N, C-alpha and C positions, 0 to 999 in steps of 0.2 A: 326566468324566475322574476325578473322585473316586471314583466308583464302582468305576471300572476297576482304580484302584490298590488300592482295598479289596478287591476279589475276588482280585487277584494276591496280596497279602499273606494272604489266607485259604487259598488253594490252596498256597502256600509253606509256610505254618504246618501245614497238614494232611500235607504230605509229609514234613516235620521229624517231626510225631508218628508217622507210619507207620514211618519210620526208626528210631524208639526202641523200637518194640514188642519186648518181652522184655529191654529195657535199664533202666539205673537211673534214666535221666531221661524215662521214659515219662509218668509222671503229671505232673510239672512242665510237660511239654511240651503235654499235653492240656488242663490248666489254663489255660495261656497262650493256647492256641488258642481255648478258649471265651471268655476274657477279651477277646479281639480282637473277638469276636462281640457280647459284652454285658459291659461295664464292672462286674462284681459287686465285693463288697468282700472276700470271703474264700472259701477253699475247703478241702475236706478230703476226702482220698481214705482209705476205711476198708475192712477186711475184717471181716465179721461172720461168725464161725464159728458153726456150729450149736450148740456149747456153749462157754461160756467169755466172757470180756471181749472187746470189739472190738479190732482191731489196725490203729491209724493207719499209712498207707502214704506219705501226702504232705500237709504243711500249707502253706498259702499265705495271706498277708494283706498286703493293699495298705498297711496303716498298722498295723503290729505295736503291741500295747499293753504299756505298761510294768507292773510289778507281777507278782504270782504267776502262775505257769503254771496255766491252766486243764485241761489235759489229764489230769494226775494223778488228781484227783478225779473225772473222767469216769470213767476207766478203773477206779477203784476202786469203782464202783457206781453212779453218778449215771447211767450209760447207761440204767439200767433203767428210767428214766423218759422217755428219749428215744422220741418217738413213731415215729420212721422204724424205729429198732432193734426196738421192739415190733412194728410192722407186718410187719418182715421176719420175726420170730419166728412170727408168726401165718400166714405162707405168702403174703406179698405177692408178685405176679409180676413178671417183668422190665417195666421201663418208666421214664417219666418222671413224677414226682409233685410236687404242691406240698403245702407244709405244711398248708394249709387243707384238702387231700383226706384226709389221714389222721390228723390230730391230734383230741384228744377236744375236745368242744364248747366247753368252758371252759379250753383249754389256756393261753390268753393271759393267764388270770386266776390260773393255778397259780402256786405259789412257785417251782417249778423254772424257769418261764418267767421269772418277774420277778428271782429271784436269780441264775440262772445262764444261761440262754439268752440273754435279752436283752442281757448284757454280753459273751457270748462268740461266739454265733453271730450275733447282732444282731437286727434287727426280722423278717426274714423268711428262709424256707430254701426251696431246691428240691432234690431230689435225683434222679440216674440210679441206678437200681436193677438190679443183673444177678444172677439167681438161679444159684447153683452147686449143683446137685443133689447132695444128700449131703453137702455141705461148708459152705453158708452163703449169703451174699450178698457181692457187691462193691458199694460205695456211692461215688458222687462227689457230694459236698454243695456248694452254692454259697450263700453267706449274703449278705445286702444290709442296708444301714442303712435301708431304706424297703422298702414292699411291692413285690414284683415285679408289673409291669403285665400285663394280658391279652396284649397284643401280644408282649411279652418272653417270657411263658409259651409263647405259641404258636410263637415262633421256636425255643425250646430244645426243645420237643415235636418240632418238624420235624427237628431235628439229632439228636434222640434215637437215630433208627435206626443211624447210624453211629458215634456215641458209644458206645453200647451194643456194637456190633460190635468196635470197637477195644479195649474193656475186655476183651471176650471173648477176642480173639487175644492181648493181652498176658497174661492169666491162663494160657492154654494153654501158652504159652512158658515162662512161670516155673513154674507147676504148684504152687507152695508159698509160704508165706508163714512167714519163721522168726520165732517168739515172741521178744519181747524179754525180757531177763532178769527172772525172776521172775514171767513172765506166769501160768505154770501154777498157782503159789501164789496169785495173785491170783484167779484163776478159781476155785479150789477154795474162796476164802473167800466170794466174792460172787455166784457162780452163781446162787444163790437166794435172795439177801439179802431180796427183797420177801416171800417164802414165810415167812422167819424173823421178819420185823418184827413186834415186839409179841407174840410167841410166849410162851406161859405166863400172858399177861394178858389177850389178847383172843380172843374165840370166832373160829371160822373165818369167819363172815360179817363180823364186825367187822374182821377182818384184809383180806378181799376189799374192802371199803369203803374201809378205809385206803390200800391199794394205789391204787384208782381215784380217790382224793381227790388223792393225790401226783401222779397221771398228768394231772390237769386234767379230769375228768369233772364234770359237773353232777349234781344229785341226780335229774333227769329221766333223763338218759343213762344213770347208775347202774342207774336202775329197769328200764330198757328192756333193759339187758345182761344185769341178773341176775333179770329176769322177776318182779319185786317192785314194790311201790307205793312212790311218791316218798315218802309219809309214813313208811314202813317204813325207807327209806333214811337219812331225817332222824332217826329214832329210834335207829339203829345208830350215826350220826355221834355223836349226844349220848352214848351210853354209852360209844364208845371214846375220846371226849375226856375223859369223866369218869375212867375206868379209867387213862388216861395221864396224868392231872392236868394237861390243857392245855386251851385254849379257842379254838385258831384254827389254820388251815392254816399258817401260817408256823411255829408251834411244833411242828406235826406234822412239818413239813419238816426243822427243826432236830433234831428227834429222829433223825429217817432219817440225816442227815449225822453225827450222832454214833456211829450204829450202824456207819456205814462207817470210823470211827476218825478223824474231822475235827472240828477244832474249829470252830463256825459262825461265830467271831468272827475265827479266823484260818486259813482254809482253805488 
């Protein structure tokens, strides 16, 4: 009997979501529908344009956190270290993805994960990604205070066919996302922030190593990506740390945050 009521509630929620396609409450209704299937801890619907900063469409948190809002610093440039954003920029196809599938091998040891992701996205993340050819990507992110289980991911993968279809139908009816005030100015300032990080001090190869360190790549993974030896990667790391007068990844992350115009002690 319980399963019957659960199925009835699921179909009722799906009907309400379909009714909201093209409307202001679509994303909230879709998130609530998925939350009925799997009680995650937070969700974020986002538009990743081909150029410029992500545009948040809907935020959901079962336990809103007190303190400074995390979204401004993310939109000011921290998104450049987001593995899902980077994967979309590199041509990730439409589908359902786990963090472990697309993140660098040492992502959970990166300062971005330790200082930002773990406090705001929490322990684990999955995303429904929809390609919008020539425009960018739509993303629906689900965050959890623990790791998503294999069965849970299997269920979400099974649901992804109609979740992505609903996202696509909603986009077609809306056809546009209105940038928030100052969005174009932000985009022009930080669109290529990583490319300018350390400019004038570091060589091109050292800049590339710095970007990959910030994103959570190990020396071995960097070597494979750049087609050089791990020893060469380590030598470049030593040189860039010396040039920037730092000695650790947290200090490198702190310099990056400062470059975005934020005080690491008071973000």
